[in-house]
C-alpha positions as a Markdown table, in Angstrom:
| # | Residue | x | y | z |
|---|---|---|---|---|
| 1 | Met | 0.0 | 0.0 | 0.0 |
| 2 | Arg | 1.4 | 3.4 | -0.9 |
| 3 | Ser | 1.0 | 6.6 | 1.1 |
| 4 | Arg | -1.1 | 9.5 | -0.1 |
| 5 | Pro | 0.7 | 12.7 | 0.6 |
| 6 | Pro | 0.6 | 15.1 | 2.2 |
| 7 | Leu | 1.7 | 13.0 | 5.2 |
| 8 | Leu | 0.8 | 13.1 | 8.9 |
| 9 | Pro | 0.8 | 15.0 | 11.1 |
| 10 | Phe | -1.2 | 17.6 | 9.3 |
| 11 | Thr | -0.2 | 21.2 | 9.4 |
| 12 | Leu | -2.4 | 24.1 | 8.2 |
| 13 | Glu | -0.6 | 24.0 | 4.9 |
| 14 | Ser | -0.8 | 20.2 | 4.4 |
| 15 | Ala | -4.4 | 19.9 | 5.6 |
| 16 | Thr | -5.4 | 22.7 | 3.2 |
| 17 | Glu | -3.6 | 20.8 | 0.4 |
| 18 | Lys | -5.3 | 17.5 | 1.3 |
| 19 | Val | -8.7 | 19.2 | 1.1 |
| 20 | Arg | -7.8 | 20.7 | -2.3 |
| 21 | Leu | -6.6 | 17.4 | -3.6 |
| 22 | Ala | -9.8 | 15.7 | -2.5 |
| 23 | Glu | -11.8 | 18.5 | -4.3 |
| 24 | Tyr | -9.7 | 17.9 | -7.5 |
| 25 | Gly | -10.4 | 14.2 | -7.3 |
| 26 | Trp | -14.1 | 14.5 | -6.9 |
| 27 | Asn | -14.4 | 17.0 | -9.7 |
| 28 | Thr | -13.0 | 14.4 | -12.1 |
| 29 | Arg | -16.1 | 12.4 | -11.5 |
| 30 | Asp | -14.0 | 9.3 | -11.9 |
| 31 | Pro | -15.2 | 6.8 | -9.2 |
| 32 | Glu | -12.3 | 4.4 | -9.5 |
| 33 | Arg | -9.7 | 7.2 | -9.2 |
| 34 | Val | -11.5 | 8.8 | -6.3 |
| 35 | Ala | -11.9 | 5.5 | -4.4 |
| 36 | Leu | -8.1 | 5.1 | -4.3 |
| 37 | Ala | -7.9 | 7.9 | -1.7 |
| 38 | Tyr | -9.8 | 5.7 | 0.7 |
| 39 | Ser | -8.6 | 2.7 | 2.7 |
| 40 | Pro | -9.7 | -0.7 | 1.5 |
| 41 | Asp | -11.9 | -1.0 | 4.5 |
| 42 | Thr | -13.2 | 2.6 | 4.6 |
| 43 | Lys | -16.5 | 3.4 | 6.2 |
| 44 | Trp | -18.8 | 6.2 | 5.0 |
| 45 | Arg | -22.0 | 7.8 | 6.2 |
| 46 | Asn | -23.5 | 9.8 | 3.3 |
| 47 | Arg | -27.2 | 10.7 | 3.8 |
| 48 | Val | -29.0 | 7.4 | 4.0 |
| 49 | Glu | -26.2 | 5.3 | 2.5 |
| 50 | Phe | -23.4 | 3.7 | 4.4 |
| 51 | Pro | -20.8 | 2.3 | 1.9 |
| 52 | Gln | -18.1 | 0.2 | 3.3 |
| 53 | Gly | -14.9 | -0.5 | 1.4 |
| 54 | Arg | -13.5 | 0.8 | -1.9 |
| 55 | Asp | -15.8 | -1.3 | -4.0 |
| 56 | Glu | -19.0 | 0.0 | -2.4 |
| 57 | Val | -17.6 | 3.6 | -2.5 |
| 58 | Cys | -16.9 | 3.2 | -6.2 |
| 59 | Glu | -20.5 | 1.8 | -6.8 |
| 60 | Phe | -21.9 | 4.7 | -4.7 |
| 61 | Leu | -20.0 | 7.3 | -6.7 |
| 62 | Thr | -20.9 | 5.7 | -10.0 |
| 63 | Arg | -24.6 | 6.0 | -9.2 |
| 64 | Lys | -24.2 | 9.5 | -7.8 |
| 65 | Trp | -22.5 | 10.9 | -10.9 |
| 66 | Ala | -24.8 | 9.1 | -13.3 |
| 67 | Arg | -27.7 | 11.2 | -12.0 |
| 68 | Glu | -25.8 | 14.4 | -11.0 |
| 69 | His | -24.9 | 16.0 | -14.4 |
| 70 | Glu | -22.3 | 18.9 | -14.7 |
| 71 | Tyr | -21.3 | 18.3 | -11.1 |
| 72 | Arg | -19.0 | 21.0 | -9.7 |
| 73 | Leu | -17.6 | 21.0 | -6.2 |
| 74 | Val | -15.7 | 23.4 | -3.9 |
| 75 | Lys | -14.3 | 22.3 | -0.6 |
| 76 | Glu | -12.8 | 24.3 | 2.2 |
| 77 | Leu | -10.8 | 23.3 | 5.3 |
| 78 | Trp | -12.8 | 23.9 | 8.5 |
| 79 | Ala | -10.5 | 22.4 | 11.2 |
| 80 | Phe | -7.8 | 19.7 | 11.6 |
| 81 | Thr | -6.0 | 17.9 | 14.3 |
| 82 | Gly | -3.8 | 14.8 | 14.3 |
| 83 | Asn | -5.1 | 12.4 | 11.7 |
| 84 | Arg | -8.5 | 14.2 | 11.3 |
| 85 | Ile | -9.8 | 16.9 | 9.0 |
| 86 | Ala | -13.2 | 18.7 | 9.0 |
| 87 | Val | -14.4 | 20.2 | 5.7 |
| 88 | Arg | -17.3 | 22.3 | 4.5 |
| 89 | Tyr | -18.3 | 22.2 | 0.9 |
| 90 | Ala | -20.8 | 23.2 | -1.7 |
| 91 | Tyr | -21.6 | 21.6 | -5.1 |
| 92 | Glu | -24.0 | 22.2 | -7.9 |
| 93 | Tyr | -25.4 | 19.8 | -10.5 |
| 94 | Arg | -28.5 | 19.4 | -12.7 |
| 95 | Asp | -30.7 | 16.3 | -12.9 |
| 96 | Asp | -32.1 | 14.6 | -15.9 |
| 97 | Ser | -35.0 | 17.1 | -16.1 |
| 98 | Gly | -32.6 | 20.0 | -16.3 |
| 99 | Gln | -33.3 | 21.3 | -12.7 |
| 100 | Trp | -30.2 | 22.7 | -11.0 |
| 101 | Phe | -29.4 | 22.0 | -7.4 |
| 102 | Arg | -26.9 | 23.3 | -4.9 |
| 103 | Ala | -25.9 | 21.1 | -2.0 |
| 104 | Tyr | -24.1 | 22.3 | 1.1 |
| 105 | Gly | -22.4 | 20.0 | 3.5 |
| 106 | Asn | -19.8 | 19.2 | 6.1 |
| 107 | Glu | -17.5 | 16.2 | 6.3 |
| 108 | Asn | -15.4 | 14.7 | 9.0 |
| 109 | Trp | -12.5 | 12.7 | 7.7 |
| 110 | Glu | -10.2 | 10.2 | 9.5 |
| 111 | Phe | -6.9 | 8.9 | 8.0 |
| 112 | Asp | -4.7 | 5.9 | 8.7 |
| 113 | Ala | -0.9 | 5.9 | 8.8 |
| 114 | Asp | -0.7 | 5.8 | 5.0 |
| 115 | Val | -3.0 | 8.9 | 4.9 |
| 116 | Leu | -5.8 | 6.9 | 3.2 |
| 117 | Met | -9.2 | 7.9 | 4.5 |
| 118 | Thr | -10.7 | 5.3 | 6.8 |
| 119 | Gly | -13.8 | 7.2 | 7.6 |
| 120 | Arg | -16.0 | 9.8 | 5.9 |
| 121 | His | -19.0 | 11.2 | 7.7 |
| 122 | Ala | -21.0 | 13.6 | 5.6 |
| 123 | Ser | -24.0 | 15.8 | 6.4 |
| 124 | Ile | -25.6 | 17.3 | 3.4 |
| 125 | Asn | -28.5 | 19.7 | 2.6 |
| 126 | Glu | -29.6 | 20.7 | -0.9 |
| 127 | Lys | -32.0 | 22.9 | -2.6 |
| 128 | Pro | -33.2 | 23.6 | -6.2 |
| 129 | Ile | -31.7 | 26.7 | -7.8 |
| 130 | Ala | -32.4 | 28.6 | -10.9 |
| 131 | Pro | -29.7 | 28.3 | -13.6 |
| 132 | Glu | -28.9 | 32.0 | -13.2 |
| 133 | Asp | -28.3 | 31.5 | -9.5 |
| 134 | Arg | -25.4 | 29.1 | -10.1 |
| 135 | Lys | -22.1 | 30.2 | -8.7 |
| 136 | Leu | -19.8 | 27.3 | -9.4 |
| 137 | His | -18.9 | 27.9 | -13.1 |
| 138 | Leu | -15.9 | 25.7 | -13.2 |
| 139 | Pro | -14.3 | 23.6 | -15.9 |
| 140 | Leu | -14.2 | 19.9 | -15.4 |
| 141 | Gly | -11.3 | 18.9 | -13.3 |
| 142 | Pro | -9.2 | 21.1 | -10.9 |
| 143 | Arg | -10.7 | 24.4 | -9.8 |
| 144 | Pro | -8.7 | 27.2 | -11.3 |
| 145 | Ala | -6.5 | 29.1 | -8.8 |
| 146 | Asp | -8.4 | 32.3 | -9.5 |
| 147 | His | -11.9 | 30.8 | -8.9 |
| 148 | Pro | -13.2 | 32.0 | -5.5 |
| 149 | Gly | -13.6 | 29.5 | -2.6 |
| 150 | Leu | -16.6 | 29.1 | -0.4 |
| 151 | Thr | -15.9 | 32.1 | 1.9 |
| 152 | Glu | -15.4 | 34.4 | -1.1 |
| 153 | Leu | -18.6 | 33.2 | -2.6 |
| 154 | Gly | -20.5 | 34.0 | 0.6 |
| 155 | Phe | -21.4 | 30.3 | 1.4 |
């Protein structure tokens, strides 16, 4: 098993980098690539689903991104200590009918010695939005350095 830098213990700089790397990964919408950031026995809580292990995480993400079109995500470090990070985030997507949504959430992450995520506990709220109310106009992939974060967007 290989380590996933940045390594422990987290500093402000390395925790911020870890959050940004997670954001980049999720914005690829590549379930297999994203699942590699999690330990083989990872345990999640995501709304009413509780995936366990990389295979279930990959299946969960495949279903998620099959119904959440034009998904764009911004994450922001909230707090960190030892091998844990707390994150807040927002993402926007449209469904098959063309309705846009914005989801807001918080995640608590826990990492093993290889800095693979062993636990992800997410709390998420979402609401329908009009297309003109979208704020996450990002290209697919990494968020450009000049695109505002959550605080700058007023989230």
